[in-house]
ROGUMAR-671234 format. One record per residue (C-alpha): x, y, z. Coordinates in steps of 0.05 Angstrom, whole numbers, plus 32768, in hexadecimal, padded with zeros to 4 digits. Each point is the difference from the previous one (the first is absolute). Layout:
BEGIN
@xx = X, yy = Y, zz = Z
...
END
This chain:
BEGIN
@xx = 816E, yy = 7FD0, zz = 7F58
@xx = 800B, yy = 8009, zz = 8044
@xx = 800C, yy = 8044, zz = 801C
@xx = 801D, yy = 7FE9, zz = 803F
@xx = 8042, yy = 7FEA, zz = 8005
@xx = 8040, yy = 7FFB, zz = 802A
@xx = 8038, yy = 8034, zz = 7FFA
@xx = 803F, yy = 7FF6, zz = 8031
@xx = 7FD2, yy = 7FD8, zz = 802D
@xx = 7FC8, yy = 8033, zz = 8008
@xx = 7FBB, yy = 7FF0, zz = 7FE4
@xx = 7FEC, yy = 8035, zz = 7FCF
@xx = 7FC3, yy = 8019, zz = 7FD9
@xx = 800D, yy = 8023, zz = 7FC3
@xx = 804A, yy = 800F, zz = 801B
@xx = 7FE9, yy = 801D, zz = 8041
@xx = 8017, yy = 7FD5, zz = 803D
@xx = 7FC1, yy = 7FEB, zz = 8029
@xx = 8026, yy = 800B, zz = 8042
@xx = 8002, yy = 8049, zz = 7FEF
@xx = 7FBA, yy = 7FFE, zz = 7FEF
@xx = 7FF2, yy = 7FE3, zz = 8043
@xx = 802D, yy = 8032, zz = 8021
@xx = 7FD9, yy = 803B, zz = 7FDF
@xx = 7FBA, yy = 7FE7, zz = 8005
@xx = 8001, yy = 7FCC, zz = 803A
@xx = 7FE6, yy = 7FBC, zz = 8003
@xx = 7FCD, yy = 7FE2, zz = 7FF6
@xx = 7FFB, yy = 801F, zz = 7FBB
@xx = 7FE8, yy = 7FF0, zz = 7FBD
@xx = 802D, yy = 800D, zz = 7FC6
@xx = 7FF0, yy = 8000, zz = 7FB7
@xx = 8023, yy = 8002, zz = 7FC1
@xx = 7FE7, yy = 8030, zz = 7FC7
@xx = 8024, yy = 7FDE, zz = 7FC5
@xx = 7FE6, yy = 7FBE, zz = 8016
@xx = 7FBB, yy = 8017, zz = 8000
@xx = 8007, yy = 8023, zz = 7FBD
@xx = 8022, yy = 7FBD, zz = 7FDF
@xx = 7FC8, yy = 7FD4, zz = 801C
@xx = 7FCC, yy = 802C, zz = 7FE7
@xx = 801D, yy = 8009, zz = 7FBB
@xx = 8003, yy = 7FB1, zz = 7FF9
@xx = 7FB6, yy = 8005, zz = 7FFC
@xx = 7FF8, yy = 8039, zz = 7FD5
@xx = 8033, yy = 7FE9, zz = 7FCE
@xx = 7FE3, yy = 7FBA, zz = 7FFF
@xx = 7FBB, yy = 801F, zz = 7FEF
@xx = 8024, yy = 8029, zz = 7FCB
@xx = 7FCC, yy = 801A, zz = 7FCC
@xx = 7FCA, yy = 7FD5, zz = 8013
@xx = 7FC4, yy = 802B, zz = 8014
@xx = 7FFD, yy = 8000, zz = 8051
@xx = 801A, yy = 8017, zz = 803D
@xx = 802C, yy = 7FEC, zz = 8039
@xx = 7FDD, yy = 8014, zz = 8041
@xx = 802D, yy = 7FF9, zz = 8041
@xx = 7FDA, yy = 7FE6, zz = 8037
@xx = 8002, yy = 8035, zz = 8032
@xx = 7FF3, yy = 7FD5, zz = 8040
@xx = 804A, yy = 7FDE, zz = 7FF7
@xx = 801E, yy = 803E, zz = 8013
@xx = 7FD9, yy = 8045, zz = 8003
@xx = 8034, yy = 802F, zz = 8011
@xx = 7FF6, yy = 8042, zz = 7FD7
@xx = 8044, yy = 8006, zz = 7FE8
@xx = 8004, yy = 7FB6, zz = 7FE6
@xx = 7FBA, yy = 8014, zz = 7FE1
@xx = 8025, yy = 803E, zz = 7FE0
@xx = 8038, yy = 7FD9, zz = 7FE0
@xx = 7FCE, yy = 7FD5, zz = 7FDE
@xx = 7FD3, yy = 8039, zz = 7FED
@xx = 803B, yy = 8022, zz = 7FDD
@xx = 800A, yy = 7FBD, zz = 7FD8
@xx = 7FBC, yy = 8001, zz = 7FEA
@xx = 7FE7, yy = 7FCB, zz = 802A
@xx = 7FAF, yy = 7FF2, zz = 800E
@xx = 7FED, yy = 7FEC, zz = 8042
@xx = 7FD4, yy = 7FCA, zz = 801E
@xx = 7FDB, yy = 8017, zz = 803E
@xx = 7FD4, yy = 7FE2, zz = 8035
@xx = 7FEC, yy = 803E, zz = 8028
@xx = 7FF0, yy = 804A, zz = 7FFF
@xx = 803D, yy = 800C, zz = 8026
@xx = 802D, yy = 7FDE, zz = 7FCD
@xx = 7FE0, yy = 8028, zz = 7FCA
@xx = 8014, yy = 803E, zz = 8023
@xx = 8042, yy = 7FEC, zz = 8009
@xx = 8003, yy = 7FF7, zz = 7FB9
@xx = 7FE8, yy = 8043, zz = 7FEB
@xx = 8030, yy = 801E, zz = 8036
@xx = 803D, yy = 7FE0, zz = 7FDF
@xx = 7FEC, yy = 8016, zz = 7FB9
@xx = 7FE1, yy = 7FC4, zz = 7FE5
@xx = 7FCD, yy = 8003, zz = 7FC9
@xx = 7FB8, yy = 7FF0, zz = 801B
@xx = 7FF0, yy = 7FE7, zz = 7FB4
@xx = 8033, yy = 7FC8, zz = 800C
@xx = 7FE2, yy = 7FEC, zz = 8041
@xx = 7FD7, yy = 7FBB, zz = 800B
@xx = 7FDC, yy = 7FF9, zz = 8040
@xx = 7FFA, yy = 7FBA, zz = 801C
@xx = 7FE9, yy = 7FE4, zz = 8043
@xx = 7FC4, yy = 7FDD, zz = 801B
@xx = 7FE4, yy = 8039, zz = 802F
@xx = 7FFB, yy = 8042, zz = 7FDA
@xx = 7FD0, yy = 8032, zz = 8023
@xx = 7FD0, yy = 802D, zz = 7FE0
@xx = 8032, yy = 8040, zz = 8012
@xx = 803C, yy = 7FDA, zz = 7FE3
@xx = 7FDB, yy = 7FF3, zz = 7FBE
@xx = 7FE7, yy = 8046, zz = 7FFB
@xx = 8048, yy = 801C, zz = 800C
@xx = 801C, yy = 7FD1, zz = 7FCE
@xx = 7FCF, yy = 8016, zz = 7FCD
@xx = 8008, yy = 8046, zz = 8008
@xx = 804D, yy = 7FF8, zz = 7FFA
@xx = 7FF6, yy = 7FDE, zz = 7FBD
@xx = 8023, yy = 7FBA, zz = 800C
@xx = 800B, yy = 7FD1, zz = 7FC8
@xx = 7FD1, yy = 7FC1, zz = 801B
@xx = 7FDE, yy = 7FE3, zz = 803A
@xx = 8011, yy = 7FB5, zz = 800B
@xx = 7FBE, yy = 7FE9, zz = 8018
@xx = 7FFF, yy = 7FC9, zz = 8031
@xx = 7FB4, yy = 7FEC, zz = 800A
@xx = 7FBA, yy = 8006, zz = 7FEB
@xx = 7FF2, yy = 8030, zz = 8037
@xx = 8037, yy = 802C, zz = 7FF2
@xx = 7FEF, yy = 8009, zz = 7FBD
@xx = 7FB7, yy = 8016, zz = 800F
@xx = 801D, yy = 8032, zz = 8032
@xx = 8030, yy = 801B, zz = 7FCD
@xx = 7FC9, yy = 800A, zz = 7FD0
@xx = 7FDA, yy = 8029, zz = 8031
@xx = 803E, yy = 8029, zz = 801A
@xx = 800F, yy = 800D, zz = 7FB3
@xx = 7FB8, yy = 8014, zz = 7FEF
@xx = 7FFC, yy = 8030, zz = 8039
@xx = 8044, yy = 8020, zz = 7FEB
@xx = 7FE7, yy = 8008, zz = 7FBA
@xx = 803C, yy = 7FD4, zz = 7FED
@xx = 8012, yy = 7FC1, zz = 7FDA
@xx = 802B, yy = 7FCA, zz = 8026
@xx = 8030, yy = 7FD8, zz = 7FD5
@xx = 7FFD, yy = 7FBF, zz = 801D
@xx = 8020, yy = 7FB7, zz = 7FF8
@xx = 7FE8, yy = 7FC4, zz = 8027
@xx = 802E, yy = 7FDD, zz = 802D
@xx = 7FF7, yy = 7FB6, zz = 7FEA
@xx = 8010, yy = 7FCC, zz = 8032
@xx = 801A, yy = 7FC7, zz = 7FD6
@xx = 800A, yy = 7FCA, zz = 8034
@xx = 8048, yy = 7FF4, zz = 7FF0
@xx = 8031, yy = 7FEC, zz = 8038
@xx = 803B, yy = 802F, zz = 7FFF
@xx = 8029, yy = 7FCF, zz = 8029
@xx = 8012, yy = 8036, zz = 802F
@xx = 7FF6, yy = 8012, zz = 804D
@xx = 7FB9, yy = 7FFA, zz = 8010
@xx = 7FFB, yy = 8048, zz = 801C
@xx = 801A, yy = 8017, zz = 7FBD
@xx = 7FD5, yy = 7FD7, zz = 7FD3
@xx = 7FC6, yy = 8026, zz = 7FDE
@xx = 7FE8, yy = 7FD5, zz = 7FC7
@xx = 7FDC, yy = 7FC2, zz = 801F
@xx = 7FB9, yy = 7FFD, zz = 800B
@xx = 8008, yy = 8005, zz = 8049
@xx = 8022, yy = 803D, zz = 8000
@xx = 7FDB, yy = 8045, zz = 800A
@xx = 8015, yy = 801E, zz = 7FC5
@xx = 7FDB, yy = 800D, zz = 7FB4
@xx = 7FC2, yy = 7FDD, zz = 7FE3
@xx = 7FFB, yy = 7FB7, zz = 7FF3
@xx = 8011, yy = 7FF2, zz = 7FBB
@xx = 7FC7, yy = 7FD6, zz = 7FFA
@xx = 7FD0, yy = 803D, zz = 800A
@xx = 8028, yy = 8034, zz = 7FDF
@xx = 7FD8, yy = 7FFF, zz = 7FC0
@xx = 7FC1, yy = 8011, zz = 8024
@xx = 8021, yy = 8034, zz = 8026
@xx = 801D, yy = 801F, zz = 7FC2
@xx = 7FBD, yy = 8000, zz = 7FDB
@xx = 7FE7, yy = 8029, zz = 8044
@xx = 8036, yy = 802E, zz = 7FFE
@xx = 7FFB, yy = 800D, zz = 7FB3
@xx = 7FB1, yy = 8012, zz = 800F
@xx = 8012, yy = 802F, zz = 803C
@xx = 7FFE, yy = 804C, zz = 7FFC
@xx = 8042, yy = 8024, zz = 800F
@xx = 8029, yy = 7FC3, zz = 7FEE
@xx = 8030, yy = 7FF3, zz = 7FC5
@xx = 801B, yy = 7FBA, zz = 7FFB
@xx = 8049, yy = 8002, zz = 7FE7
@xx = 8028, yy = 7FC5, zz = 801F
@xx = 8007, yy = 7FBC, zz = 8020
@xx = 802C, yy = 7FFE, zz = 803E
@xx = 801D, yy = 7FC5, zz = 8022
@xx = 8032, yy = 7FFD, zz = 8039
@xx = 8013, yy = 7FB8, zz = 8018
@xx = 8031, yy = 8011, zz = 8034
@xx = 8042, yy = 801B, zz = 8018
@xx = 8046, yy = 7FE9, zz = 7FFE
@xx = 7FF6, yy = 7FCD, zz = 7FC2
@xx = 8041, yy = 7FE7, zz = 7FEC
@xx = 7FE6, yy = 7FD5, zz = 7FC3
@xx = 7FD2, yy = 801A, zz = 7FC6
@xx = 7FDA, yy = 7FC4, zz = 7FF8
@xx = 7FCB, yy = 8019, zz = 8031
@xx = 7FF9, yy = 803E, zz = 7FDB
@xx = 7FF9, yy = 7FDE, zz = 7FC0
@xx = 7FC4, yy = 7FD0, zz = 801A
@xx = 7FDF, yy = 8041, zz = 8017
@xx = 8009, yy = 8020, zz = 7FBF
@xx = 7FE2, yy = 7FC6, zz = 7FD8
@xx = 7FC5, yy = 8004, zz = 8029
@xx = 7FFA, yy = 804A, zz = 7FF9
@xx = 800A, yy = 7FFC, zz = 7FB4
@xx = 7FC5, yy = 7FCF, zz = 7FFC
@xx = 7FD2, yy = 8033, zz = 8029
@xx = 8019, yy = 803A, zz = 7FD4
@xx = 7FE6, yy = 7FDA, zz = 7FC3
@xx = 7FC2, yy = 7FED, zz = 8020
@xx = 7FF7, yy = 804A, zz = 800F
@xx = 800C, yy = 8016, zz = 7FBC
@xx = 7FCC, yy = 7FCC, zz = 7FE6
@xx = 7FCD, yy = 8022, zz = 802B
@xx = 8011, yy = 8045, zz = 7FE4
@xx = 802D, yy = 8019, zz = 803A
@xx = 8047, yy = 8014, zz = 7FE2
@xx = 8039, yy = 7FFF, zz = 8031
@xx = 8034, yy = 8032, zz = 7FF6
@xx = 8039, yy = 7FEE, zz = 8034
@xx = 8014, yy = 7FC1, zz = 8028
@xx = 801E, yy = 800C, zz = 8044
@xx = 8027, yy = 7FC5, zz = 8017
@xx = 800F, yy = 801A, zz = 8046
@xx = 8045, yy = 7FFF, zz = 8021
@xx = 8043, yy = 7FF6, zz = 7FE7
@xx = 802A, yy = 7FBF, zz = 800A
@xx = 8022, yy = 7FEF, zz = 8045
@xx = 8041, yy = 8017, zz = 8016
@xx = 8041, yy = 7FD9, zz = 8019
@xx = 8001, yy = 8001, zz = 804C
@xx = 8027, yy = 7FC3, zz = 800A
@xx = 8009, yy = 7FCA, zz = 7FCC
@xx = 7FC3, yy = 8012, zz = 7FD5
@xx = 800B, yy = 7FFE, zz = 7FAF
@xx = 7FC8, yy = 802C, zz = 7FE6
@xx = 7FF6, yy = 8006, zz = 7FB3
@xx = 801D, yy = 8036, zz = 7FD5
@xx = 7FCC, yy = 8039, zz = 7FFD
@xx = 800D, yy = 8009, zz = 7FB5
@xx = 7FF1, yy = 7FB8, zz = 7FF2
@xx = 7FC2, yy = 8001, zz = 8031
@xx = 7FE1, yy = 803C, zz = 7FDD
@xx = 8012, yy = 7FE9, zz = 7FB8
@xx = 7FDF, yy = 7FBD, zz = 8009
@xx = 7FBF, yy = 8022, zz = 801A
@xx = 8000, yy = 802D, zz = 7FBD
@xx = 8010, yy = 7FC5, zz = 7FDA
@xx = 7FC0, yy = 7FDD, zz = 8021
@xx = 7FD4, yy = 8038, zz = 7FED
@xx = 7FFD, yy = 7FEC, zz = 7FBA
@xx = 7FDB, yy = 802F, zz = 7FD4
@xx = 7FD7, yy = 8020, zz = 803A
@xx = 800A, yy = 8049, zz = 8002
@xx = 800D, yy = 8005, zz = 8049
@xx = 802A, yy = 8037, zz = 8029
@xx = 8023, yy = 7FDE, zz = 803D
@xx = 8007, yy = 801C, zz = 8045
@xx = 802F, yy = 7FE6, zz = 8036
@xx = 8000, yy = 8013, zz = 804C
@xx = 8044, yy = 7FEE, zz = 8019
@xx = 8012, yy = 8015, zz = 8043
@xx = 802E, yy = 7FD3, zz = 802A
@xx = 802D, yy = 7FF3, zz = 7FBC
@xx = 800C, yy = 804B, zz = 7FFB
@xx = 8016, yy = 800E, zz = 8043
@xx = 800A, yy = 7FC7, zz = 8030
@xx = 804A, yy = 7FF8, zz = 7FEA
@xx = 800F, yy = 8047, zz = 7FF9
@xx = 7FFE, yy = 8007, zz = 8052
@xx = 801B, yy = 7FEA, zz = 803F
@xx = 7FEC, yy = 800A, zz = 804C
@xx = 803D, yy = 8013, zz = 8027
@xx = 8004, yy = 7FEB, zz = 8048
@xx = 8034, yy = 7FFB, zz = 8038
@xx = 8010, yy = 7FC4, zz = 802F
@xx = 7FEE, yy = 8019, zz = 8049
@xx = 8010, yy = 7FBF, zz = 802C
@xx = 8015, yy = 7FBE, zz = 7FF2
@xx = 7FDB, yy = 7FC8, zz = 8024
@xx = 801C, yy = 7FB9, zz = 7FFA
@xx = 7FDD, yy = 7FD0, zz = 8021
@xx = 8000, yy = 7FB0, zz = 800D
@xx = 7FCE, yy = 7FF7, zz = 7FC9
@xx = 7FFF, yy = 803D, zz = 7FD2
@xx = 8031, yy = 8040, zz = 7FF4
@xx = 7FD8, yy = 8040, zz = 7FFA
@xx = 8016, yy = 803E, zz = 7FE5
@xx = 7FD6, yy = 803A, zz = 8016
@xx = 8000, yy = 8034, zz = 7FCB
@xx = 7FDC, yy = 8045, zz = 7FFF
@xx = 7FD2, yy = 7FEC, zz = 7FC9
@xx = 7FC5, yy = 7FE1, zz = 8011
@xx = 7FBA, yy = 7FE0, zz = 7FE3
@xx = 7FE8, yy = 8045, zz = 7FFE
@xx = 8031, yy = 8012, zz = 7FD4
@xx = 7FFB, yy = 7FC5, zz = 7FCE
@xx = 7FC9, yy = 7FCE, zz = 800C
@xx = 800D, yy = 7FD1, zz = 7FC8
@xx = 8029, yy = 7FD0, zz = 801F
@xx = 7FCA, yy = 7FFA, zz = 803A
@xx = 7FC5, yy = 8004, zz = 7FD2
@xx = 8017, yy = 7FDA, zz = 7FC2
@xx = 8036, yy = 7FD5, zz = 801B
@xx = 8028, yy = 8029, zz = 7FCF
@xx = 8048, yy = 7FF6, zz = 7FF7
@xx = 8032, yy = 803A, zz = 7FF1
@xx = 804A, yy = 7FFF, zz = 7FFB
@xx = 802A, yy = 801D, zz = 803B
@xx = 8043, yy = 8026, zz = 7FF1
@xx = 802C, yy = 801D, zz = 8031
@xx = 8012, yy = 804B, zz = 7FE8
@xx = 8046, yy = 7FEB, zz = 8018
@xx = 801B, yy = 7FC1, zz = 8018
@xx = 8009, yy = 7FF6, zz = 8048
@xx = 804F, yy = 7FFF, zz = 8017
@xx = 7FFB, yy = 7FD6, zz = 803A
@xx = 7FC3, yy = 7FD3, zz = 7FFD
@xx = 7FF5, yy = 7FB5, zz = 7FF9
@xx = 7FCF, yy = 7FE5, zz = 7FCF
@xx = 7FC8, yy = 7FE6, zz = 8016
@xx = 7FAF, yy = 7FF4, zz = 7FF3
@xx = 7FDD, yy = 8039, zz = 801A
@xx = 7FB3, yy = 801A, zz = 7FFF
@xx = 7FFC, yy = 804B, zz = 7FF3
@xx = 7FC5, yy = 8016, zz = 802F
@xx = 7FE7, yy = 8046, zz = 8013
@xx = 7FEC, yy = 8026, zz = 803D
@xx = 7FB7, yy = 7FF2, zz = 7FFB
@xx = 7FDA, yy = 7FDA, zz = 8035
@xx = 7FE9, yy = 7FC6, zz = 7FD0
@xx = 8020, yy = 7FBC, zz = 7FF7
@xx = 7FEF, yy = 800C, zz = 7FBC
@xx = 802D, yy = 803C, zz = 7FF6
@xx = 803C, yy = 7FEC, zz = 7FD4
@xx = 801E, yy = 8015, zz = 7FBC
@xx = 8029, yy = 7FC4, zz = 7FF3
@xx = 8008, yy = 7FBB, zz = 801E
@xx = 803D, yy = 7FCF, zz = 8002
@xx = 8035, yy = 802A, zz = 7FDB
@xx = 8042, yy = 7FEF, zz = 7FFE
@xx = 8025, yy = 8041, zz = 8013
@xx = 8039, yy = 801D, zz = 8028
@xx = 7FE3, yy = 8034, zz = 802A
@xx = 8016, yy = 8030, zz = 8038
@xx = 7FDB, yy = 8037, zz = 8023
@xx = 7FFA, yy = 803F, zz = 7FDD
@xx = 8007, yy = 7FE0, zz = 7FBC
@xx = 7FD1, yy = 8017, zz = 7FC5
@xx = 7FDE, yy = 7FD4, zz = 7FD5
@xx = 7FD5, yy = 8006, zz = 7FBE
@xx = 7FBB, yy = 7FD6, zz = 7FF7
@xx = 8002, yy = 7FFF, zz = 7FB8
@xx = 7FC7, yy = 8002, zz = 7FD0
@xx = 7FDB, yy = 802C, zz = 802C
@xx = 7FE7, yy = 8033, zz = 7FCB
@xx = 7FB9, yy = 7FE2, zz = 7FFA
@xx = 7FD1, yy = 7FF6, zz = 8036
@xx = 802D, yy = 8018, zz = 8035
@xx = 7FF7, yy = 804A, zz = 8017
@xx = 7FB9, yy = 8000, zz = 7FE1
@xx = 7FE9, yy = 7FC4, zz = 802F
@xx = 8023, yy = 801F, zz = 803F
@xx = 7FDD, yy = 8018, zz = 803D
@xx = 8008, yy = 8025, zz = 8044
@xx = 7FF6, yy = 7FBD, zz = 8028
@xx = 8022, yy = 8006, zz = 8045
@xx = 7FF8, yy = 804E, zz = 7FF8
@xx = 8041, yy = 7FF5, zz = 7FD1
@xx = 800A, yy = 803B, zz = 7FCF
@xx = 8001, yy = 7FEA, zz = 7FBA
@xx = 8047, yy = 8007, zz = 7FDE
@xx = 8020, yy = 8029, zz = 7FCE
@xx = 8000, yy = 7FFA, zz = 7FB0
@xx = 803C, yy = 8013, zz = 7FD9
@xx = 8006, yy = 8001, zz = 7FB4
@xx = 8048, yy = 7FF9, zz = 7FE3
@xx = 800C, yy = 8024, zz = 7FBE
@xx = 8046, yy = 7FF2, zz = 7FE7
@xx = 802D, yy = 8020, zz = 8034
@xx = 7FC6, yy = 8024, zz = 8020
@xx = 7FD1, yy = 7FE8, zz = 8039
@xx = 7FBE, yy = 8024, zz = 800B
@xx = 7FD8, yy = 7FFD, zz = 8041
@xx = 7FBD, yy = 7FEC, zz = 7FDF
@xx = 7FD7, yy = 7FF3, zz = 8043
@xx = 8017, yy = 801B, zz = 8044
@xx = 8007, yy = 7FCE, zz = 803C
@xx = 7FBF, yy = 800E, zz = 8029
@xx = 7FFE, yy = 801D, zz = 8047
@xx = 7FD4, yy = 7FEC, zz = 803B
@xx = 7FD7, yy = 8043, zz = 7FED
@xx = 7FF7, yy = 7FE4, zz = 7FBE
@xx = 7FE9, yy = 7FBF, zz = 801D
@xx = 7FCE, yy = 801E, zz = 802F
@xx = 7FE5, yy = 8038, zz = 7FD2
@xx = 7FB8, yy = 7FFF, zz = 7FFB
@xx = 7FF5, yy = 7FDC, zz = 8044
@xx = 7FDF, yy = 8021, zz = 803A
@xx = 7FF9, yy = 7FFB, zz = 804E
@xx = 7FBD, yy = 7FFE, zz = 801A
@xx = 7FE6, yy = 803C, zz = 8026
@xx = 800C, yy = 7FFB, zz = 8048
@xx = 7FC2, yy = 7FF8, zz = 802C
@xx = 7FF0, yy = 802C, zz = 803E
@xx = 802D, yy = 7FEF, zz = 8038
@xx = 803B, yy = 7FE6, zz = 7FD5
END
């Protein structure tokens, strides 16, 4: 159920007019719905039901501490890929015993910090990482719970930049060598083997690639059992894809029910790491039309949001819907490219959209709750924008818009030489 709707011509979020939020907090600005985040998380939690396991929100999708706080209060676990993300989870009240640490480049210091916090599991991505984790755990007089991230060489049929389960991707351990690495893990000091992990990609809108990977993992788990290595949990990585345009993702309930059924009599807890499907459609990026620049070949609407605010269209060729906050009163409907102020031809947030536009009009770039603000930057010395969480009839500023002082904090001028 969408929390965005029109009331008397105004696009609203949980009943609050987005034009009012733009007045109060300025543009560009990210706005999120608490209700939508909670509804999306609970779909996963309810689908898992009484089956042992955890729903671990992928922090990289949207790491604002207020968003993490909402999820922590629901009992969510968290999937992290850095010490910084772990610190955010702790600051938001998350339980470290429900944290899974993924990522291909964990450092010695990050491992030690996570061990000290008592996280649930490390998803180990290489034999070299396994050896370092063993050494760090031994030095810390600790035991590191691990699963190995196995690369099953399954084509997720998604954008190549967000595909992670093919043998040419940097992630995970080749399934053909996984048994050998598991045997090594079982022999190492400071290591406790708990699980098998797999993540084949993001924005999957059909279940079959998951099920193909699952069958390969279950064969590995059975082979490990024959070698005396008992696996307690199976981590199947991210959630299902979301609807940006005309995608038809499967039902979360049916998806997880099918996975449960395919486990047979294996006593395996299930872990899932949804991120995008929790927050993407809970958010929008608000922007204002600065100038209209119709030309002989193309109509450009120059808006105040840019690729530094949301890089997905430029990086992934991502399509996101554009909705006026209120319809233009005296404008002709034309095809427009929505471009930003940044000095790059690749600076656009939408192309060839049929819209009636006028200067000063405000727009919402929909489905912006995931991989929006978290991937933003200060390119062209632009301040990162405000973030707002809507909760019923209340709007909370959960990140202030940056100032120029924020941008240059930590920089320093060189000392002047003599004569200058």
